[in-house]
C-alpha positions as CSV (number, residue, x, y, z in Angstrom):
1,M,-14.7,78.8,56.3
2,N,-17.8,80.2,54.9
3,C,-19.7,78.7,52.4
4,T,-17.9,80.3,49.3
5,D,-14.5,79.2,49.9
6,Y,-16.3,75.8,50.6
7,L,-17.8,75.8,47.2
8,R,-14.3,76.7,45.7
9,L,-12.6,73.8,47.1
10,L,-15.1,71.4,46.2
11,L,-14.9,72.6,42.1
12,L,-11.3,72.3,42.7
13,F,-11.5,69.1,43.5
14,S,-14.0,67.7,40.8
15,L,-11.4,69.6,38.0
16,L,-8.5,67.4,39.7
17,C,-10.5,64.3,39.2
18,V,-11.2,65.3,35.7
19,Q,-7.8,65.7,35.0
20,A,-6.6,62.7,36.5
21,F,-9.6,60.6,34.6
22,L,-8.2,62.4,31.3
23,I,-4.6,61.7,31.5
24,S,-5.1,58.3,32.3
25,E,-7.7,57.7,29.8
26,A,-4.8,59.4,27.3
27,S,-2.5,57.0,28.7
28,V,-4.2,53.9,27.7
29,V,-5.3,54.9,24.4
30,T,-1.5,55.5,23.8
31,A,-0.3,52.1,25.1
32,Q,-3.1,50.7,22.5
33,T,-1.8,52.6,19.7
34,K,2.0,51.6,20.5
35,R,1.2,47.8,21.1
36,P,2.3,45.8,18.1
37,A,-0.2,44.2,15.8
38,R,-0.9,40.1,16.5
39,P,1.4,38.0,13.4
40,A,-1.4,36.9,11.5
41,P,-1.5,33.1,11.8
42,K,0.9,31.1,9.3
43,T,-1.1,28.5,7.0
44,P,1.0,24.9,7.7
45,A,2.1,23.7,5.1
46,R,-0.3,21.1,3.1
47,P,0.8,17.8,4.5
48,A,1.2,14.8,1.6
49,S,-1.3,12.9,1.7
50,E,-2.2,9.4,3.7
51,L,-2.2,7.3,1.2
52,T,1.1,8.6,-0.3
53,Q,2.9,8.8,3.3
54,L,1.4,5.1,4.2
55,R,2.7,3.8,0.5
56,D,6.2,5.3,0.7
57,S,6.0,3.9,4.4
58,Y,5.5,0.5,2.5
59,L,7.6,0.9,-0.2
60,K,10.6,1.3,2.3
61,T,10.2,-1.3,4.5
62,T,9.6,-4.1,2.2
63,K,12.6,-3.3,0.3
64,E,14.5,-3.5,3.9
65,Y,12.5,-6.7,4.2
66,K,13.2,-7.6,0.9
67,A,17.4,-6.7,1.6
68,S,17.6,-9.2,5.0
69,L,15.8,-12.1,2.7
70,Q,18.8,-11.6,0.2
71,T,21.0,-11.6,2.9
72,L,19.2,-14.5,4.2
73,L,19.9,-16.1,1.2
74,A,23.0,-15.9,0.4
75,L,23.6,-17.7,4.2
76,Y,20.9,-20.1,3.0
77,K,22.6,-20.7,-0.7
78,A,26.0,-20.7,1.1
79,S,24.7,-23.7,3.3
80,A,23.2,-26.1,1.1
81,R,26.2,-26.1,-1.5
82,K,28.4,-27.1,1.5
83,A,25.6,-30.0,1.9
84,E,25.8,-30.9,-1.4
85,E,29.4,-30.7,-1.1
86,R,29.6,-33.1,2.0
87,L,26.4,-35.8,0.2
88,A,29.1,-36.1,-2.8
89,Q,32.0,-37.0,-0.4
90,L,29.6,-39.6,1.4
91,K,28.4,-41.2,-1.7
92,N,32.0,-42.1,-2.2
93,L,32.9,-43.2,1.0
94,Y,29.6,-45.0,0.8
95,Q,30.8,-46.4,-2.4
96,E,34.0,-47.9,-0.8
97,G,32.0,-49.4,1.9
98,L,33.7,-46.9,4.9
99,I,30.1,-45.4,5.7
100,S,26.7,-47.0,6.0
101,K,23.7,-46.5,4.6
102,K,22.0,-44.5,7.2
103,E,24.6,-42.1,7.2
104,L,24.4,-41.1,3.7
105,E,20.5,-40.8,3.6
106,D,21.0,-38.5,6.6
107,S,23.4,-36.4,4.3
108,E,20.7,-36.6,1.7
109,R,17.8,-35.6,4.3
110,A,20.1,-32.7,4.8
111,V,21.0,-31.1,1.6
112,T,17.1,-31.6,0.8
113,V,16.4,-29.3,4.0
114,E,18.8,-26.8,3.0
115,Q,17.2,-26.7,-0.8
116,E,13.8,-25.9,0.9
117,K,15.6,-23.0,2.7
118,V,16.3,-21.6,-0.1
119,S,13.4,-21.9,-2.0
120,G,11.2,-20.7,0.9
121,V,13.2,-17.7,1.0
122,E,13.2,-17.0,-2.5
123,Q,9.9,-17.7,-3.0
124,Q,9.2,-14.8,0.3
125,I,11.5,-12.4,-2.2
126,A,9.1,-12.8,-5.1
127,T,6.1,-12.4,-3.1
128,A,7.3,-9.0,-1.5
129,D,7.9,-7.7,-5.3
130,T,4.9,-8.9,-6.1
131,Q,2.4,-7.2,-3.8
132,I,4.6,-3.9,-4.2
133,A,3.9,-4.0,-7.5
134,E,0.6,-5.3,-8.0
135,T,-0.5,-2.8,-5.6
136,L,1.4,0.3,-7.3
137,L,-0.2,-1.0,-10.4
138,E,-3.5,-0.8,-9.1
139,I,-3.5,2.8,-7.1
140,E,-2.4,4.3,-10.7
141,G,-4.8,2.6,-12.6
142,D,-7.2,3.8,-10.0
143,K,-6.0,7.1,-10.6
144,Q,-6.3,7.1,-14.1
145,I,-9.8,5.6,-13.7
146,A,-10.7,8.2,-12.0
147,K,-9.9,11.1,-14.6
148,L,-12.4,9.2,-16.7
149,G,-15.9,10.2,-14.1
150,R,-19.1,7.4,-14.0
151,L,-18.7,4.8,-16.5
152,R,-22.1,3.4,-17.5
153,K,-22.9,-0.3,-17.1
154,G,-21.4,-2.7,-19.8
155,S,-18.9,0.0,-20.8
156,L,-15.5,-1.0,-21.3
157,V,-11.9,1.0,-21.5
158,Q,-8.9,0.3,-23.0
159,T,-5.1,1.9,-22.7
160,T,-1.6,1.3,-23.0
161,S,-1.4,0.3,-19.0
162,F,-4.9,-1.0,-18.5
163,I,-8.2,-2.2,-19.6
164,R,-11.5,-1.7,-17.4
165,F,-14.8,-2.9,-18.1
166,N,-17.8,-1.7,-15.8
167,G,-19.7,-5.2,-15.5
168,A,-23.9,-4.5,-15.3
169,S,-23.8,-7.6,-13.0
170,G,-21.6,-6.9,-10.2
171,F,-19.3,-9.3,-8.5
172,L,-19.7,-11.1,-5.2
173,L,-16.4,-13.2,-3.6
174,S,-19.5,-15.9,-3.0
175,N,-19.5,-16.2,-6.8
176,T,-16.0,-17.0,-7.4
177,G,-16.7,-20.4,-7.9
178,K,-17.8,-20.2,-11.3
179,I,-14.9,-18.2,-12.4
180,Q,-12.0,-21.1,-10.5
181,N,-14.7,-23.5,-12.2
182,F,-14.2,-21.7,-15.6
183,F,-10.6,-21.4,-15.6
184,Q,-9.9,-25.1,-14.0
185,Q,-11.7,-26.8,-17.0
186,K,-10.3,-24.7,-19.7
187,F,-7.0,-24.4,-18.7
188,N,-6.6,-27.7,-16.2
189,R,-5.1,-25.3,-13.2
190,P,-6.2,-23.5,-10.6
191,L,-7.1,-20.0,-11.2
192,P,-3.9,-18.3,-9.8
193,I,-5.4,-16.1,-6.6
194,A,-2.8,-13.4,-5.4
195,V,-5.4,-12.1,-3.2
196,F,-8.9,-12.4,-2.2
197,G,-11.1,-10.2,-0.4
198,Q,-9.5,-7.5,1.9
199,G,-5.3,-8.1,2.7
200,A,-3.0,-6.7,4.9
201,I,-1.8,-4.1,2.6
202,H,-5.2,-3.1,1.8
203,D,-5.7,-2.4,5.5
204,R,-2.7,-0.5,5.7
205,W,-3.4,1.6,3.4
206,H,-7.3,1.9,3.9
207,L,-8.0,0.8,0.4
208,D,-11.7,-1.2,0.2
209,H,-10.7,-4.7,-1.6
210,R,-13.2,-6.6,0.8
211,N,-15.3,-7.4,-2.2
212,A,-12.5,-7.9,-4.8
213,M,-10.0,-10.6,-5.6
214,D,-6.7,-10.1,-7.4
215,I,-5.3,-12.5,-10.3
216,S,-1.6,-13.2,-11.0
217,L,-2.1,-13.3,-14.9
218,N,-1.0,-11.3,-17.4
219,P,-3.9,-9.9,-19.4
220,D,-2.1,-9.8,-22.8
221,G,-1.4,-13.5,-22.4
222,A,-4.0,-16.5,-23.6
223,E,-5.0,-17.3,-20.0
224,G,-5.3,-13.5,-19.3
225,Q,-7.6,-12.9,-22.6
226,A,-9.6,-16.1,-22.0
227,L,-10.6,-15.4,-18.1
228,M,-11.6,-11.1,-19.3
229,E,-13.7,-12.7,-22.3
230,F,-15.4,-15.0,-19.8
231,L,-16.0,-12.5,-17.2
232,R,-17.1,-9.6,-19.9
233,M,-19.6,-12.6,-21.0
234,N,-21.1,-12.9,-17.5
235,G,-21.6,-9.1,-17.1
236,I,-18.7,-9.1,-14.3
237,P,-16.5,-6.0,-13.6
238,F,-12.7,-6.0,-13.7
239,S,-9.6,-3.9,-14.2
240,A,-6.7,-5.2,-15.6
241,F,-3.1,-4.1,-15.7
242,R,-0.5,-4.3,-18.0
243,G,2.4,-1.9,-17.1
244,A,5.6,-3.0,-14.3
245,I,7.1,-1.0,-12.4
246,P,10.7,0.5,-13.1
247,G,13.0,-0.9,-10.4
248,V,10.9,-3.1,-8.4
249,A,9.3,-5.7,-10.3
250,T,7.1,-6.9,-13.3
251,G,3.2,-7.2,-12.2
252,P,0.6,-7.2,-14.3
253,H,-3.0,-8.7,-12.7
254,I,-6.2,-8.9,-12.9
255,H,-8.6,-7.5,-10.3
256,I,-12.0,-9.0,-10.5
257,G,-14.7,-6.5,-8.9
258,Q,-15.1,-2.7,-8.7
259,P,-12.4,-1.0,-8.3
260,S,-10.6,-0.4,-4.5
261,H,-11.5,2.8,-2.8
262,R,-10.0,4.6,0.1
263,Y,-12.2,4.9,3.4
């Protein structure tokens, strides 16, 4: 093979390599062109707020708990009626000298025990009602207060559902004594404190209630009015709720301290 033939073969081989390269690149471009575009990531639906979920869960659980208590209450009341009927029978037998005094006293104690069971369950039902109502009222009131913006110290805001006083002196749970003393001296009974400091419901709902307390008083009643006047005179902040929760319970109360905030 002479030099000319060798150069021709080298040129032909180079052309074939270039052609193969161009075909390969065209295939890649075609594949990239035909590749379907990736779908845009879907925006996840915005979940309901954690506080709303906790509230709904708490309401559901508490209503179920209350229903079980009402079932138990019916059983306890039936047992109490039977104990009372038996006592009435034993009283007649005792008067006729057919049973001993000890048997009669045992029956009287049995009636007392059954009645205490009934009272205990009724109190638990009332407590469940009050907790639901007071907490929902407080949250609803805080929503309305939040719309008002920051209140200057010493200002008072009243609506049809709540009253808020932004006391200049502040409040600490360690100052509770003077409030209790005032109420005891004026009304000759202890201050009806429903929740003192952070309660289980506040932990569950992530509400900071560590430096506040709830008082079971209607702000429109004489005792509630007197307490609020005392708090205002001493510059102690409070929020008072007048309303009720339809279908759940009535729960007016006075929250002493700054409004609870979520943490």
